[in-house]
TIKE-700394 format. One record per residue (C-alpha): residue in one letter; x, y, z. Coordinates in steps of 0.1 Angstrom, whole numbers, padded with zeros to 4 digits. Example, Ala and Ser with C-alpha at 12.3 -4.5 7.8 and 13.67 -1.06 7.14 Angstrom:
<pts>
<aa=A	xx=0123	yy=-0045	zz=0078>
<aa=S	xx=0137	yy=-0011	zz=0071>
</pts>
This chain:
<pts>
<aa=X	xx=1828	yy=-0887	zz=1056>
<aa=X	xx=1859	yy=-0907	zz=1048>
<aa=X	xx=1888	yy=-0904	zz=1072>
<aa=X	xx=1921	yy=-0899	zz=1056>
<aa=X	xx=1944	yy=-0929	zz=1066>
<aa=X	xx=1972	yy=-0908	zz=1080>
<aa=X	xx=1985	yy=-0935	zz=1105>
<aa=X	xx=1985	yy=-0963	zz=1079>
<aa=X	xx=2003	yy=-0941	zz=1053>
<aa=X	xx=2029	yy=-0931	zz=1078>
<aa=X	xx=2035	yy=-0968	zz=1086>
<aa=X	xx=2038	yy=-0977	zz=1049>
<aa=X	xx=2061	yy=-0947	zz=1043>
<aa=X	xx=2086	yy=-0957	zz=1069>
<aa=X	xx=2111	yy=-0970	zz=1043>
<aa=X	xx=2112	yy=-0934	zz=1028>
<aa=X	xx=2113	yy=-0919	zz=1063>
<aa=X	xx=2143	yy=-0941	zz=1072>
<aa=X	xx=2162	yy=-0929	zz=1042>
<aa=X	xx=2154	yy=-0893	zz=1050>
<aa=X	xx=2166	yy=-0898	zz=1086>
<aa=X	xx=2198	yy=-0915	zz=1072>
<aa=X	xx=2205	yy=-0884	zz=1051>
<aa=X	xx=2202	yy=-0862	zz=1082>
<aa=X	xx=2225	yy=-0886	zz=1101>
<aa=X	xx=2251	yy=-0885	zz=1073>
<aa=X	xx=2249	yy=-0847	zz=1075>
<aa=X	xx=2252	yy=-0845	zz=1112>
<aa=X	xx=2280	yy=-0870	zz=1116>
<aa=X	xx=2301	yy=-0853	zz=1089>
<aa=X	xx=2296	yy=-0818	zz=1103>
<aa=X	xx=2303	yy=-0828	zz=1139>
<aa=X	xx=2323	yy=-0859	zz=1148>
<aa=X	xx=2341	yy=-0862	zz=1114>
<aa=X	xx=2347	yy=-0824	zz=1108>
<aa=X	xx=2384	yy=-0826	zz=1112>
<aa=X	xx=2390	yy=-0861	zz=1099>
<aa=X	xx=2408	yy=-0867	zz=1065>
<aa=X	xx=2387	yy=-0865	zz=1033>
<aa=X	xx=2392	yy=-0903	zz=1027>
<aa=X	xx=2379	yy=-0912	zz=1062>
<aa=X	xx=2349	yy=-0889	zz=1058>
<aa=X	xx=2338	yy=-0904	zz=1025>
<aa=X	xx=2342	yy=-0939	zz=1037>
<aa=X	xx=2323	yy=-0932	zz=1069>
<aa=X	xx=2295	yy=-0914	zz=1051>
<aa=X	xx=2292	yy=-0941	zz=1025>
<aa=X	xx=2289	yy=-0968	zz=1052>
<aa=X	xx=2262	yy=-0947	zz=1070>
<aa=X	xx=2244	yy=-0945	zz=1037>
<aa=X	xx=2245	yy=-0983	zz=1032>
<aa=X	xx=2232	yy=-0988	zz=1068>
<aa=X	xx=2202	yy=-0966	zz=1060>
<aa=X	xx=2195	yy=-0984	zz=1028>
<aa=X	xx=2198	yy=-1018	zz=1046>
<aa=X	xx=2174	yy=-1008	zz=1073>
<aa=X	xx=2149	yy=-0994	zz=1048>
<aa=X	xx=2150	yy=-1026	zz=1027>
<aa=X	xx=2145	yy=-1047	zz=1059>
<aa=X	xx=2114	yy=-1027	zz=1067>
<aa=X	xx=2100	yy=-1030	zz=1031>
<aa=X	xx=2102	yy=-1069	zz=1035>
<aa=X	xx=2080	yy=-1067	zz=1066>
<aa=X	xx=2053	yy=-1046	zz=1052>
<aa=X	xx=2021	yy=-1057	zz=1035>
<aa=X	xx=2023	yy=-1063	zz=0998>
<aa=X	xx=1989	yy=-1052	zz=0984>
<aa=X	xx=1975	yy=-1018	zz=0994>
<aa=X	xx=1958	yy=-0990	zz=0975>
<aa=X	xx=1953	yy=-0959	zz=0996>
<aa=X	xx=1939	yy=-0924	zz=0992>
<aa=X	xx=1931	yy=-0923	zz=0955>
<aa=X	xx=1963	yy=-0941	zz=0946>
<aa=X	xx=1986	yy=-0918	zz=0966>
<aa=X	xx=2003	yy=-0948	zz=0980>
<aa=X	xx=2001	yy=-0982	zz=0962>
<aa=X	xx=2020	yy=-1011	zz=0976>
<aa=X	xx=2024	yy=-1041	zz=0953>
<aa=X	xx=2051	yy=-1069	zz=0953>
<aa=X	xx=2066	yy=-1054	zz=0921>
<aa=X	xx=2068	yy=-1019	zz=0936>
<aa=X	xx=2085	yy=-1033	zz=0967>
<aa=X	xx=2109	yy=-1053	zz=0948>
<aa=X	xx=2119	yy=-1023	zz=0926>
<aa=X	xx=2123	yy=-1002	zz=0957>
<aa=X	xx=2147	yy=-1028	zz=0972>
<aa=X	xx=2166	yy=-1029	zz=0939>
<aa=X	xx=2168	yy=-0990	zz=0940>
<aa=X	xx=2182	yy=-0992	zz=0976>
<aa=X	xx=2209	yy=-1018	zz=0966>
<aa=X	xx=2219	yy=-0995	zz=0936>
<aa=X	xx=2222	yy=-0965	zz=0959>
<aa=X	xx=2243	yy=-0984	zz=0984>
<aa=X	xx=2266	yy=-0996	zz=0957>
<aa=X	xx=2268	yy=-0961	zz=0941>
<aa=X	xx=2278	yy=-0947	zz=0975>
<aa=X	xx=2304	yy=-0973	zz=0981>
<aa=X	xx=2319	yy=-0965	zz=0946>
<aa=X	xx=2319	yy=-0928	zz=0957>
<aa=X	xx=2341	yy=-0937	zz=0988>
<aa=X	xx=2375	yy=-0924	zz=0982>
<aa=X	xx=2365	yy=-0898	zz=0956>
<aa=X	xx=2382	yy=-0864	zz=0958>
<aa=X	xx=2362	yy=-0842	zz=0934>
<aa=X	xx=2344	yy=-0825	zz=0963>
<aa=X	xx=2349	yy=-0818	zz=1000>
<aa=X	xx=2312	yy=-0815	zz=1007>
<aa=X	xx=2309	yy=-0852	zz=1014>
<aa=X	xx=2278	yy=-0852	zz=1036>
<aa=X	xx=2259	yy=-0828	zz=1013>
<aa=X	xx=2267	yy=-0851	zz=0983>
<aa=X	xx=2255	yy=-0883	zz=0999>
<aa=X	xx=2225	yy=-0867	zz=1015>
<aa=X	xx=2214	yy=-0855	zz=0981>
<aa=X	xx=2219	yy=-0890	zz=0968>
<aa=X	xx=2196	yy=-0903	zz=0995>
<aa=X	xx=2170	yy=-0877	zz=0988>
<aa=X	xx=2171	yy=-0887	zz=0952>
<aa=X	xx=2165	yy=-0923	zz=0964>
<aa=X	xx=2134	yy=-0911	zz=0983>
<aa=X	xx=2121	yy=-0895	zz=0952>
<aa=X	xx=2126	yy=-0928	zz=0932>
<aa=X	xx=2110	yy=-0949	zz=0960>
<aa=X	xx=2080	yy=-0926	zz=0960>
<aa=X	xx=2078	yy=-0926	zz=0923>
<aa=X	xx=2073	yy=-0965	zz=0922>
<aa=X	xx=2048	yy=-0966	zz=0951>
<aa=X	xx=2022	yy=-0942	zz=0937>
<aa=X	xx=1995	yy=-0943	zz=0910>
<aa=X	xx=1984	yy=-0907	zz=0917>
<aa=X	xx=1992	yy=-0880	zz=0892>
<aa=X	xx=2000	yy=-0853	zz=0919>
<aa=X	xx=2022	yy=-0874	zz=0941>
<aa=X	xx=2039	yy=-0888	zz=0909>
<aa=X	xx=2047	yy=-0853	zz=0898>
<aa=X	xx=2061	yy=-0843	zz=0932>
<aa=X	xx=2082	yy=-0874	zz=0935>
<aa=X	xx=2096	yy=-0867	zz=0899>
<aa=X	xx=2106	yy=-0833	zz=0910>
<aa=X	xx=2122	yy=-0844	zz=0942>
<aa=X	xx=2143	yy=-0869	zz=0921>
<aa=X	xx=2150	yy=-0844	zz=0894>
<aa=X	xx=2161	yy=-0815	zz=0917>
<aa=X	xx=2184	yy=-0838	zz=0935>
<aa=X	xx=2200	yy=-0851	zz=0904>
<aa=X	xx=2205	yy=-0816	zz=0889>
<aa=X	xx=2226	yy=-0807	zz=0919>
<aa=X	xx=2245	yy=-0840	zz=0920>
<aa=X	xx=2253	yy=-0834	zz=0883>
<aa=X	xx=2269	yy=-0800	zz=0891>
<aa=X	xx=2288	yy=-0811	zz=0922>
<aa=X	xx=2323	yy=-0810	zz=0907>
<aa=X	xx=2328	yy=-0772	zz=0910>
<aa=X	xx=2363	yy=-0773	zz=0894>
<aa=X	xx=2349	yy=-0788	zz=0863>
<aa=X	xx=2332	yy=-0766	zz=0836>
<aa=X	xx=2317	yy=-0797	zz=0819>
<aa=X	xx=2300	yy=-0805	zz=0852>
<aa=X	xx=2284	yy=-0771	zz=0854>
<aa=X	xx=2274	yy=-0772	zz=0817>
<aa=X	xx=2259	yy=-0807	zz=0821>
<aa=X	xx=2239	yy=-0796	zz=0851>
<aa=X	xx=2226	yy=-0764	zz=0833>
<aa=X	xx=2215	yy=-0785	zz=0803>
<aa=X	xx=2200	yy=-0811	zz=0825>
<aa=X	xx=2181	yy=-0785	zz=0845>
<aa=X	xx=2168	yy=-0766	zz=0814>
<aa=X	xx=2157	yy=-0797	zz=0795>
<aa=X	xx=2143	yy=-0811	zz=0828>
<aa=X	xx=2123	yy=-0779	zz=0834>
<aa=X	xx=2107	yy=-0781	zz=0799>
<aa=X	xx=2099	yy=-0817	zz=0803>
<aa=X	xx=2083	yy=-0810	zz=0837>
<aa=X	xx=2061	yy=-0783	zz=0821>
<aa=X	xx=2050	yy=-0808	zz=0794>
<aa=X	xx=2043	yy=-0835	zz=0820>
<aa=X	xx=2023	yy=-0811	zz=0843>
<aa=X	xx=2002	yy=-0799	zz=0813>
<aa=X	xx=1995	yy=-0835	zz=0803>
<aa=X	xx=1985	yy=-0844	zz=0838>
<aa=X	xx=1962	yy=-0814	zz=0841>
<aa=X	xx=1944	yy=-0824	zz=0809>
<aa=X	xx=1940	yy=-0859	zz=0822>
<aa=X	xx=1926	yy=-0845	zz=0854>
<aa=X	xx=1902	yy=-0823	zz=0834>
<aa=X	xx=1890	yy=-0853	zz=0814>
<aa=X	xx=1886	yy=-0877	zz=0843>
<aa=X	xx=1881	yy=-0854	zz=0874>
<aa=X	xx=1905	yy=-0876	zz=0893>
<aa=X	xx=1942	yy=-0879	zz=0899>
<aa=X	xx=1940	yy=-0916	zz=0905>
<aa=X	xx=1954	yy=-0935	zz=0874>
<aa=X	xx=1929	yy=-0963	zz=0878>
<aa=X	xx=1900	yy=-0937	zz=0878>
<aa=X	xx=1915	yy=-0920	zz=0848>
<aa=X	xx=1916	yy=-0952	zz=0829>
<aa=X	xx=1879	yy=-0959	zz=0835>
<aa=X	xx=1869	yy=-0923	zz=0825>
<aa=X	xx=1887	yy=-0919	zz=0791>
<aa=X	xx=1876	yy=-0950	zz=0772>
<aa=X	xx=1863	yy=-0931	zz=0741>
<aa=X	xx=1863	yy=-0942	zz=0705>
<aa=X	xx=1875	yy=-0924	zz=0685>
<aa=X	xx=1900	yy=-0908	zz=0708>
<aa=X	xx=1891	yy=-0873	zz=0722>
<aa=X	xx=1915	yy=-0847	zz=0707>
<aa=X	xx=1922	yy=-0834	zz=0742>
<aa=X	xx=1932	yy=-0869	zz=0753>
<aa=X	xx=1956	yy=-0871	zz=0723>
<aa=X	xx=1972	yy=-0839	zz=0734>
<aa=X	xx=1974	yy=-0851	zz=0771>
<aa=X	xx=1990	yy=-0883	zz=0759>
<aa=X	xx=2016	yy=-0865	zz=0738>
<aa=X	xx=2025	yy=-0841	zz=0767>
<aa=X	xx=2028	yy=-0870	zz=0792>
<aa=X	xx=2049	yy=-0890	zz=0767>
<aa=X	xx=2073	yy=-0861	zz=0761>
<aa=X	xx=2077	yy=-0856	zz=0798>
<aa=X	xx=2084	yy=-0892	zz=0807>
<aa=X	xx=2103	yy=-0897	zz=0775>
<aa=X	xx=2129	yy=-0872	zz=0788>
<aa=X	xx=2132	yy=-0892	zz=0820>
<aa=X	xx=2140	yy=-0924	zz=0802>
<aa=X	xx=2163	yy=-0906	zz=0777>
<aa=X	xx=2143	yy=-0920	zz=0747>
<aa=X	xx=2147	yy=-0903	zz=0713>
<aa=X	xx=2138	yy=-0875	zz=0704>
<aa=X	xx=2138	yy=-0864	zz=0741>
<aa=X	xx=2174	yy=-0875	zz=0746>
<aa=X	xx=2195	yy=-0844	zz=0740>
<aa=X	xx=2205	yy=-0840	zz=0777>
<aa=X	xx=2219	yy=-0875	zz=0781>
<aa=X	xx=2253	yy=-0873	zz=0763>
<aa=X	xx=2263	yy=-0841	zz=0780>
<aa=X	xx=2251	yy=-0852	zz=0814>
<aa=X	xx=2267	yy=-0886	zz=0813>
<aa=X	xx=2300	yy=-0869	zz=0801>
<aa=X	xx=2301	yy=-0840	zz=0824>
<aa=X	xx=2286	yy=-0852	zz=0858>
<aa=X	xx=2309	yy=-0867	zz=0884>
<aa=X	xx=2311	yy=-0905	zz=0879>
<aa=X	xx=2290	yy=-0915	zz=0909>
<aa=X	xx=2262	yy=-0890	zz=0899>
<aa=X	xx=2263	yy=-0902	zz=0863>
<aa=X	xx=2261	yy=-0938	zz=0876>
<aa=X	xx=2230	yy=-0930	zz=0897>
<aa=X	xx=2214	yy=-0911	zz=0868>
<aa=X	xx=2221	yy=-0940	zz=0843>
<aa=X	xx=2210	yy=-0968	zz=0867>
<aa=X	xx=2186	yy=-0961	zz=0896>
<aa=X	xx=2168	yy=-0931	zz=0878>
<aa=X	xx=2163	yy=-0952	zz=0848>
<aa=X	xx=2148	yy=-0981	zz=0866>
<aa=X	xx=2123	yy=-0959	zz=0885>
<aa=X	xx=2114	yy=-0939	zz=0853>
<aa=X	xx=2107	yy=-0970	zz=0833>
<aa=X	xx=2086	yy=-0985	zz=0861>
<aa=X	xx=2064	yy=-0953	zz=0863>
<aa=X	xx=2062	yy=-0950	zz=0824>
<aa=X	xx=2048	yy=-0985	zz=0823>
<aa=X	xx=2024	yy=-0977	zz=0851>
<aa=X	xx=2011	yy=-0945	zz=0834>
<aa=X	xx=2007	yy=-0963	zz=0801>
<aa=X	xx=1994	yy=-0997	zz=0812>
<aa=X	xx=1973	yy=-0985	zz=0842>
<aa=X	xx=1963	yy=-0949	zz=0834>
<aa=X	xx=1961	yy=-0949	zz=0797>
<aa=X	xx=1953	yy=-0985	zz=0789>
<aa=X	xx=1918	yy=-0978	zz=0778>
<aa=X	xx=1932	yy=-0951	zz=0753>
<aa=X	xx=1953	yy=-0979	zz=0737>
<aa=X	xx=1922	yy=-0995	zz=0724>
<aa=X	xx=1934	yy=-1031	zz=0732>
<aa=X	xx=1914	yy=-1048	zz=0707>
<aa=X	xx=1930	yy=-1029	zz=0678>
<aa=X	xx=1963	yy=-1023	zz=0696>
<aa=X	xx=1984	yy=-1050	zz=0680>
<aa=X	xx=1974	yy=-1041	zz=0645>
<aa=X	xx=1982	yy=-1004	zz=0653>
<aa=X	xx=1947	yy=-0993	zz=0643>
<aa=X	xx=1945	yy=-0966	zz=0669>
<aa=X	xx=1956	yy=-0955	zz=0704>
<aa=X	xx=1990	yy=-0948	zz=0717>
<aa=X	xx=2008	yy=-0979	zz=0703>
<aa=X	xx=2021	yy=-0961	zz=0670>
<aa=X	xx=2036	yy=-0933	zz=0690>
<aa=X	xx=2055	yy=-0956	zz=0713>
<aa=X	xx=2066	yy=-0977	zz=0683>
<aa=X	xx=2080	yy=-0946	zz=0666>
<aa=X	xx=2099	yy=-0935	zz=0697>
<aa=X	xx=2112	yy=-0971	zz=0702>
<aa=X	xx=2125	yy=-0972	zz=0665>
<aa=X	xx=2141	yy=-0937	zz=0667>
<aa=X	xx=2158	yy=-0946	zz=0700>
<aa=X	xx=2172	yy=-0980	zz=0687>
<aa=X	xx=2184	yy=-0964	zz=0655>
<aa=X	xx=2198	yy=-0931	zz=0668>
<aa=X	xx=2213	yy=-0945	zz=0699>
<aa=X	xx=2232	yy=-0973	zz=0684>
<aa=X	xx=2243	yy=-0956	zz=0652>
<aa=X	xx=2255	yy=-0925	zz=0670>
<aa=X	xx=2274	yy=-0946	zz=0696>
<aa=X	xx=2296	yy=-0959	zz=0668>
<aa=X	xx=2311	yy=-0925	zz=0662>
<aa=X	xx=2319	yy=-0917	zz=0698>
<aa=X	xx=2355	yy=-0915	zz=0712>
<aa=X	xx=2344	yy=-0907	zz=0747>
<aa=X	xx=2334	yy=-0938	zz=0766>
<aa=X	xx=2309	yy=-0919	zz=0787>
<aa=X	xx=2292	yy=-0905	zz=0756>
<aa=X	xx=2292	yy=-0939	zz=0741>
<aa=X	xx=2274	yy=-0953	zz=0772>
<aa=X	xx=2250	yy=-0924	zz=0769>
<aa=X	xx=2240	yy=-0932	zz=0733>
<aa=X	xx=2239	yy=-0969	zz=0740>
<aa=X	xx=2215	yy=-0960	zz=0770>
<aa=X	xx=2192	yy=-0944	zz=0744>
<aa=X	xx=2193	yy=-0976	zz=0723>
<aa=X	xx=2186	yy=-0997	zz=0755>
<aa=X	xx=2156	yy=-0973	zz=0761>
<aa=X	xx=2143	yy=-0983	zz=0727>
<aa=X	xx=2145	yy=-1020	zz=0735>
<aa=X	xx=2126	yy=-1015	zz=0769>
<aa=X	xx=2099	yy=-0995	zz=0752>
<aa=X	xx=2090	yy=-1027	zz=0733>
<aa=X	xx=2079	yy=-1043	zz=0766>
<aa=X	xx=2055	yy=-1013	zz=0771>
<aa=X	xx=2042	yy=-1018	zz=0737>
<aa=X	xx=2034	yy=-1054	zz=0745>
<aa=X	xx=2020	yy=-1045	zz=0779>
<aa=X	xx=2014	yy=-1080	zz=0792>
<aa=X	xx=2023	yy=-1094	zz=0826>
<aa=X	xx=2052	yy=-1113	zz=0811>
<aa=X	xx=2065	yy=-1082	zz=0793>
<aa=X	xx=2062	yy=-1062	zz=0826>
<aa=X	xx=2084	yy=-1089	zz=0844>
<aa=X	xx=2108	yy=-1089	zz=0814>
<aa=X	xx=2110	yy=-1051	zz=0816>
<aa=X	xx=2118	yy=-1051	zz=0854>
<aa=X	xx=2145	yy=-1079	zz=0848>
<aa=X	xx=2161	yy=-1059	zz=0819>
<aa=X	xx=2160	yy=-1026	zz=0837>
<aa=X	xx=2175	yy=-1038	zz=0870>
<aa=X	xx=2202	yy=-1059	zz=0853>
<aa=X	xx=2211	yy=-1030	zz=0829>
<aa=X	xx=2213	yy=-1006	zz=0859>
<aa=X	xx=2237	yy=-1030	zz=0877>
<aa=X	xx=2258	yy=-1033	zz=0846>
<aa=X	xx=2261	yy=-0996	zz=0838>
<aa=X	xx=2267	yy=-0988	zz=0875>
<aa=X	xx=2298	yy=-1010	zz=0873>
<aa=X	xx=2309	yy=-0996	zz=0841>
<aa=X	xx=2309	yy=-0961	zz=0855>
<aa=X	xx=2329	yy=-0974	zz=0885>
<aa=X	xx=2356	yy=-0985	zz=0861>
<aa=X	xx=2355	yy=-0952	zz=0842>
<aa=X	xx=2360	yy=-0934	zz=0875>
<aa=X	xx=2393	yy=-0953	zz=0880>
<aa=X	xx=2405	yy=-0946	zz=0845>
<aa=X	xx=2397	yy=-0908	zz=0850>
<aa=X	xx=2415	yy=-0907	zz=0882>
<aa=X	xx=2447	yy=-0919	zz=0866>
<aa=X	xx=2445	yy=-0902	zz=0831>
<aa=X	xx=2422	yy=-0873	zz=0837>
<aa=X	xx=2400	yy=-0884	zz=0807>
<aa=X	xx=2375	yy=-0909	zz=0794>
<aa=X	xx=2384	yy=-0912	zz=0757>
<aa=X	xx=2394	yy=-0945	zz=0740>
<aa=X	xx=2430	yy=-0933	zz=0741>
<aa=X	xx=2429	yy=-0929	zz=0778>
<aa=X	xx=2418	yy=-0966	zz=0781>
<aa=X	xx=2448	yy=-0977	zz=0759>
<aa=X	xx=2464	yy=-1007	zz=0775>
<aa=X	xx=2443	yy=-1003	zz=0806>
<aa=X	xx=2443	yy=-1040	zz=0813>
<aa=X	xx=2481	yy=-1037	zz=0820>
<aa=X	xx=2476	yy=-1009	zz=0845>
<aa=X	xx=2444	yy=-1021	zz=0862>
<aa=X	xx=2437	yy=-1058	zz=0854>
<aa=X	xx=2409	yy=-1064	zz=0879>
<aa=X	xx=2388	yy=-1033	zz=0869>
<aa=X	xx=2396	yy=-1041	zz=0832>
<aa=X	xx=2382	yy=-1076	zz=0836>
<aa=X	xx=2351	yy=-1063	zz=0853>
<aa=X	xx=2347	yy=-1038	zz=0824>
<aa=X	xx=2350	yy=-1067	zz=0800>
<aa=X	xx=2321	yy=-1084	zz=0817>
<aa=X	xx=2300	yy=-1052	zz=0818>
<aa=X	xx=2304	yy=-1044	zz=0782>
<aa=X	xx=2298	yy=-1079	zz=0770>
<aa=X	xx=2267	yy=-1080	zz=0791>
<aa=X	xx=2255	yy=-1047	zz=0776>
<aa=X	xx=2261	yy=-1062	zz=0741>
<aa=X	xx=2240	yy=-1092	zz=0750>
<aa=X	xx=2267	yy=-1119	zz=0750>
<aa=X	xx=2258	yy=-1152	zz=0768>
<aa=X	xx=2258	yy=-1163	zz=0795>
<aa=X	xx=2258	yy=-1128	zz=0810>
<aa=X	xx=2226	yy=-1110	zz=0824>
<aa=X	xx=2224	yy=-1088	zz=0794>
<aa=X	xx=2219	yy=-1117	zz=0771>
<aa=X	xx=2190	yy=-1133	zz=0791>
<aa=X	xx=2174	yy=-1098	zz=0796>
<aa=X	xx=2173	yy=-1092	zz=0758>
<aa=X	xx=2161	yy=-1128	zz=0752>
<aa=X	xx=2134	yy=-1127	zz=0777>
<aa=X	xx=2123	yy=-1093	zz=0767>
<aa=X	xx=2121	yy=-1100	zz=0730>
<aa=X	xx=2104	yy=-1134	zz=0737>
<aa=X	xx=2077	yy=-1117	zz=0758>
<aa=X	xx=2071	yy=-1091	zz=0731>
<aa=X	xx=2066	yy=-1119	zz=0705>
<aa=X	xx=2043	yy=-1138	zz=0729>
<aa=X	xx=2021	yy=-1108	zz=0731>
<aa=X	xx=2012	yy=-1112	zz=0694>
<aa=X	xx=2010	yy=-1150	zz=0688>
<aa=X	xx=2005	yy=-1158	zz=0651>
<aa=X	xx=2007	yy=-1121	zz=0642>
<aa=X	xx=2034	yy=-1100	zz=0626>
<aa=X	xx=2023	yy=-1070	zz=0648>
<aa=X	xx=2055	yy=-1065	zz=0668>
<aa=X	xx=2078	yy=-1090	zz=0649>
<aa=X	xx=2094	yy=-1063	zz=0628>
<aa=X	xx=2103	yy=-1042	zz=0659>
<aa=X	xx=2119	yy=-1073	zz=0675>
<aa=X	xx=2139	yy=-1080	zz=0643>
<aa=X	xx=2151	yy=-1043	zz=0643>
<aa=X	xx=2160	yy=-1046	zz=0680>
<aa=X	xx=2181	yy=-1078	zz=0673>
<aa=X	xx=2198	yy=-1060	zz=0643>
<aa=X	xx=2207	yy=-1030	zz=0665>
<aa=X	xx=2220	yy=-1053	zz=0692>
<aa=X	xx=2244	yy=-1067	zz=0667>
<aa=X	xx=2255	yy=-1032	zz=0658>
<aa=X	xx=2260	yy=-1024	zz=0694>
<aa=X	xx=2286	yy=-1052	zz=0697>
<aa=X	xx=2309	yy=-1032	zz=0674>
<aa=X	xx=2312	yy=-1002	zz=0696>
<aa=X	xx=2315	yy=-1021	zz=0728>
<aa=X	xx=2343	yy=-1041	zz=0712>
<aa=X	xx=2360	yy=-1008	zz=0703>
<aa=X	xx=2363	yy=-1000	zz=0740>
<aa=X	xx=2376	yy=-1036	zz=0748>
<aa=X	xx=2401	yy=-1034	zz=0719>
<aa=X	xx=2416	yy=-1002	zz=0734>
<aa=X	xx=2417	yy=-1018	zz=0769>
<aa=X	xx=2432	yy=-1052	zz=0759>
<aa=X	xx=2449	yy=-1047	zz=0725>
<aa=X	xx=2463	yy=-1011	zz=0723>
<aa=X	xx=2497	yy=-1004	zz=0738>
<aa=X	xx=2496	yy=-0982	zz=0769>
<aa=X	xx=2516	yy=-0949	zz=0769>
<aa=X	xx=2553	yy=-0954	zz=0777>
<aa=X	xx=2551	yy=-0933	zz=0808>
<aa=X	xx=2519	yy=-0950	zz=0821>
<aa=X	xx=2520	yy=-0961	zz=0858>
<aa=X	xx=2498	yy=-0988	zz=0874>
<aa=X	xx=2464	yy=-0973	zz=0883>
<aa=X	xx=2459	yy=-0965	zz=0920>
<aa=X	xx=2427	yy=-0982	zz=0931>
<aa=X	xx=2413	yy=-0988	zz=0965>
<aa=X	xx=2407	yy=-1023	zz=0977>
<aa=X	xx=2371	yy=-1013	zz=0985>
<aa=X	xx=2365	yy=-1000	zz=0950>
<aa=X	xx=2378	yy=-1032	zz=0934>
<aa=X	xx=2358	yy=-1054	zz=0957>
<aa=X	xx=2326	yy=-1035	zz=0949>
<aa=X	xx=2333	yy=-1038	zz=0911>
<aa=X	xx=2340	yy=-1076	zz=0915>
<aa=X	xx=2307	yy=-1080	zz=0935>
<aa=X	xx=2288	yy=-1062	zz=0907>
<aa=X	xx=2305	yy=-1083	zz=0880>
<aa=X	xx=2297	yy=-1114	zz=0899>
<aa=X	xx=2261	yy=-1103	zz=0902>
<aa=X	xx=2260	yy=-1098	zz=0863>
<aa=X	xx=2274	yy=-1133	zz=0857>
<aa=X	xx=2251	yy=-1149	zz=0883>
<aa=X	xx=2219	yy=-1132	zz=0871>
<aa=X	xx=2228	yy=-1144	zz=0835>
<aa=X	xx=2236	yy=-1180	zz=0844>
<aa=X	xx=2207	yy=-1182	zz=0869>
<aa=X	xx=2180	yy=-1156	zz=0860>
<aa=X	xx=2155	yy=-1173	zz=0882>
<aa=X	xx=2174	yy=-1157	zz=0912>
<aa=X	xx=2158	yy=-1125	zz=0901>
<aa=X	xx=2128	yy=-1136	zz=0882>
<aa=X	xx=2111	yy=-1155	zz=0909>
<aa=X	xx=2116	yy=-1125	zz=0931>
<aa=X	xx=2099	yy=-1100	zz=0906>
</pts>
């Protein structure tokens, strides 16, 4: 009889436990010591407590073993998973600092506690290869994000966004659970590695095809890939800026990591690797179609947007299409390229939402008109926005440029001497060129358009500006010296 490794699991789960304790500390401190303090002091104190929890958790991760597979994949520790967990903690800390000084809610501790619980969900998501734990972690993450999206009670858009997010999320969870149950029925195991060894049939079992479609629909929703993207524009536009930033950054990193794991670990044998690159069978054609739809729909729809939040939402769909190419290639190099791309993209979009929060605080909106002459009202945030948008467009020497270059090169290296994935890379490069147009539209409004006659200088806290500058500096550094991150992944 095999003894379940409770003690070892508890030891390895300490980073998640630390974050959970930090959430309780934030709640306790705000409801006791800081109960009668000003809202500004409460948000700053709670944000710093959140950062301390994230720092302690990251420090513990650096001291734990790096290669463990426990209890049918319920807990899998790998260097890549650990590095992604640390990246998620950094993103959470930065998002909480961008929240400091916000006034859209008085429930400070509840808001940051939910943010920390969402982080626990993301951390569990990247440290498991078990279908059951994966689903539970996804639900913990999703439920926290639904509430975070609805946190601005005075905004009908926030409520509408949360309702749509919840409804689409519920449907995607049902698809995912159905797909997982079919995979369990076919393999008699919830461990992705065992699933992979049990489903290598040629031709593909019809039930396996149904399972794959269900799983892809469920995870496609999480990464906002077309045609599972309908929630993204409304949620990006309606959710409070810190919530939208976390959804667009941390959630995206964790979701792409687990999508790669499910495809490359659990369903790798169904891809029929010998015929994969000629698209003879397997899941490659479906991923390719979703990638093409995402790149085309995301980038072309973004051109017509006048809301900067919705523009970022559609551009996120386009970026999801680029990242799906790495899953199609599924080599070790493409996996590293995917992680680099996802982390730098998350950092960039986090900063962009930080700037949007400043503009909304002054003008009450996020349209291109609201950003008119913004560089003369808030020069430092505007310069940071310049860096973020040029990085998203893939302009050298910023992180977005190297991310795209490395990603596309890794995809081409997966098919040396073949045209298998070349047409997808060409389409991705063409869509990247299209994306430059709508990013420049925002910059034109910020730097060229005249501000309203009665516009006053934007009121921005020093802390907010420092965090934006740190993120912008990170985007520049990771573009000029990508090895800083690559040697770590």
